[in-house]
C-alpha positions in Angstrom: -90.3 60.2 6.7 -87.8 58.0 4.9 -87.5 54.4 6.1 -84.1 53.5 7.6 -81.7 51.6 5.4 -81.6 47.9 6.1 -78.1 46.5 6.9 -77.0 43.0 7.8 -76.1 42.4 11.4 -72.4 42.3 12.3 -72.7 38.7 13.5 -73.5 37.6 10.0 -70.3 39.2 8.6 -68.2 37.5 11.3 -69.7 34.1 10.7 -69.2 34.4 6.9 -65.5 35.2 7.5 -65.1 32.3 9.8 -66.7 30.0 7.3 -64.4 31.2 4.5 -61.3 30.9 6.6 -62.3 27.4 7.8 -62.9 26.3 4.2 -59.5 27.6 3.1 -57.7 25.8 6.0 -59.6 22.6 5.1 -58.5 22.9 1.5 -54.9 23.5 2.6 -55.0 20.5 4.9 -56.4 18.4 2.1 -53.5 19.5 -0.2 -50.9 18.7 2.4 -52.4 15.3 3.1 -52.4 14.6 -0.7 -48.8 15.7 -1.0 -47.7 13.5 2.0 -49.5 10.5 0.5 -47.8 11.0 -2.9 -44.4 11.2 -1.1 -45.1 8.0 0.7 -46.0 6.3 -2.6 -42.9 7.6 -4.3 -40.7 6.3 -1.4 -42.4 2.9 -1.6 -41.8 2.8 -5.4 -38.1 3.6 -5.0 -37.8 0.9 -2.4 -39.3 -1.6 -4.8 -36.9 -0.6 -7.5 -34.0 -1.0 -5.2 -35.2 -4.5 -4.2 -35.6 -5.5 -7.8 -32.1 -4.2 -8.8 -30.7 -6.0 -5.7 -32.2 -9.3 -6.6 -35.7 -9.1 -5.3 -35.0 -8.5 -1.6 -32.3 -7.6 0.7 -31.3 -11.1 1.6 -29.2 -11.7 -1.5 -27.4 -8.4 -0.9 -26.6 -9.4 2.7 -25.5 -12.8 1.6 -23.1 -11.4 -1.0 -21.6 -9.1 1.7 -21.1 -11.9 4.1 -19.5 -14.1 1.3 -17.2 -11.2 0.3 -16.2 -10.7 4.0 -15.3 -14.4 4.4 -13.3 -14.3 1.2 -11.3 -11.2 2.4 -10.7 -13.0 5.7 -9.5 -16.1 3.9 -7.1 -14.0 1.8 -5.7 -12.3 4.9 -5.2 -15.8 6.5 -3.2 -16.8 3.4 -0.8 -14.0 4.1 -0.2 -15.5 7.6 0.2 -18.9 6.0 3.0 -17.5 3.7 4.7 -16.1 6.8 4.8 -19.6 8.3 6.6 -20.9 5.2 9.2 -18.2 5.8 9.7 -19.4 9.4 9.8 -23.0 8.3 12.6 -22.1 5.8 14.6 -20.5 8.6 14.1 -23.3 11.1 14.7 -26.3 8.9 17.3 -25.3 6.3 19.3 -22.3 7.2 21.5 -23.8 10.0 22.7 -26.7 7.8 23.2 -24.3 4.9 25.2 -21.9 6.9 27.7 -24.7 7.9 28.2 -25.5 4.2 29.3 -21.9 3.7 32.1 -22.5 6.2 30.6 -20.7 9.2 31.8 -22.4 12.4 29.1 -24.3 14.3 29.6 -22.2 17.4 28.9 -19.0 15.5 25.8 -20.2 13.7 23.7 -19.6 16.8 24.7 -15.9 16.7 22.7 -15.5 13.5 19.6 -16.6 15.3 19.8 -13.6 17.7 18.0 -11.6 15.1 14.8 -13.4 16.0 14.4 -12.0 19.5 15.7 -8.6 18.4 13.2 -8.4 15.5 10.3 -9.5 17.6 11.2 -7.1 20.4 11.8 -4.0 18.2 10.1 -4.4 14.8 6.6 -5.6 15.6 5.8 -2.8 18.2 7.1 -0.1 15.9 5.3 -1.5 12.9 2.1 -2.0 14.9 2.3 1.6 16.2 2.6 3.1 12.7 0.1 0.7 11.2 -2.6 1.7 13.6 -2.1 5.3 12.6 -1.6 4.9 8.9 -3.9 6.9 6.7 -2.8 5.5 3.3 -5.5 5.1 0.6 -4.9 1.3 0.3 -5.6 0.8 4.1 -3.8 0.8 7.4 -2.3 -2.7 7.1 -1.7 -3.3 3.4 1.3 -0.9 2.9 3.3 -2.7 5.6 2.3 -6.1 4.3 3.3 -5.2 0.7 6.7 -3.7 1.7 7.4 -6.7 4.0 6.5 -9.2 1.2 8.9 -7.5 -1.2 11.7 -7.6 1.4 11.0 -11.3 2.0 11.3 -12.0 -1.7 14.6 -10.2 -1.9 15.9 -11.9 1.3 15.1 -15.4 0.0 16.9 -14.6 -3.3 20.0 -13.4 -1.3 20.0 -16.5 0.8 19.4 -18.9 -2.1 22.1 -17.3 -4.3 24.5 -16.4 -1.6 27.1 -19.0 -2.7 27.0 -17.7 -6.3 27.1 -14.1 -5.2 30.1 -14.9 -2.9 31.9 -16.6 -5.8 31.3 -13.5 -7.9 32.7 -11.4 -5.1 35.9 -13.4 -4.8 35.2 -16.8 -3.1 37.3 -19.6 -4.7 35.1 -22.6 -3.9 33.0 -23.9 -6.8 29.8 -24.8 -5.0 28.5 -26.0 -1.6 29.0 -29.7 -2.1 32.8 -29.3 -2.3 33.3 -26.5 0.2 36.0 -27.4 2.8 36.8 -23.9 4.1 35.1 -20.6 4.9 33.7 -18.5 2.1 33.4 -15.1 3.8 31.7 -13.2 1.0 29.0 -15.9 0.7 28.6 -16.1 4.5 28.2 -12.3 4.7 25.5 -12.3 2.0 23.8 -15.2 3.7 23.7 -13.5 7.1 22.4 -10.2 5.6 19.7 -12.1 3.8 18.9 -14.1 7.0 18.5 -11.0 9.1 16.4 -9.2 6.5 14.2 -12.3 6.2 13.6 -12.3 9.9 12.9 -8.6 10.1 10.6 -8.8 7.1 8.6 -11.8 8.5 8.0 -9.8 11.7 7.0 -6.7 9.6 4.3 -8.7 7.8 3.2 -10.8 10.7 1.9 -8.0 13.0 -0.2 -6.2 10.4 -1.5 -9.5 9.0 -2.8 -10.5 12.4 -4.3 -7.1 12.9 -6.0 -7.3 9.5 -7.6 -10.6 10.4 -8.9 -9.0 13.6 -10.2 -6.1 11.7 -12.0 -8.2 9.2 -13.4 -10.7 11.7 -14.8 -7.8 13.9 
């Protein structure tokens, strides 16, 4: 009789499969660990490059940002300082100058009514639209720029109101010899005065808001 063929037991096949699968998973884990380690090394190298380009560490970068922020805040404060020069011009010089143009003293006070009107009307409107402005140059800068241009034009109108009035028909030569009213010069002066007051209020609100934005 023929001898039965020898065959490996089924448990041997199962154990060999388990061994091969565990070896493959171990190799896969090793590859993933090596990949993760290389990514960590790459991130560390990039961070070192950033620190070298930024001056060695992040302290210099933070210091430059703080210095630039203080400089921007100082420039914004200079805008408010210029507005105070405009108010000083109005309060100290314009009442005497209006009397040299022949405006009666009792009517000079009527020119100052523009101050409360401008403060009551202009600043809330400008503040409302400034908070919602989406211009590329910022929320506050467009209003500050337009207000500064109007201030410059207003100061020129006030300063040359006598000359403009003479060109429009006033007969007096200049302020020092004026003995009567010069209505054209007075009208130019009042227009410039009102525009100056409205422009000061236009700039003042956004300038204060910009200082608050930069300081926060």
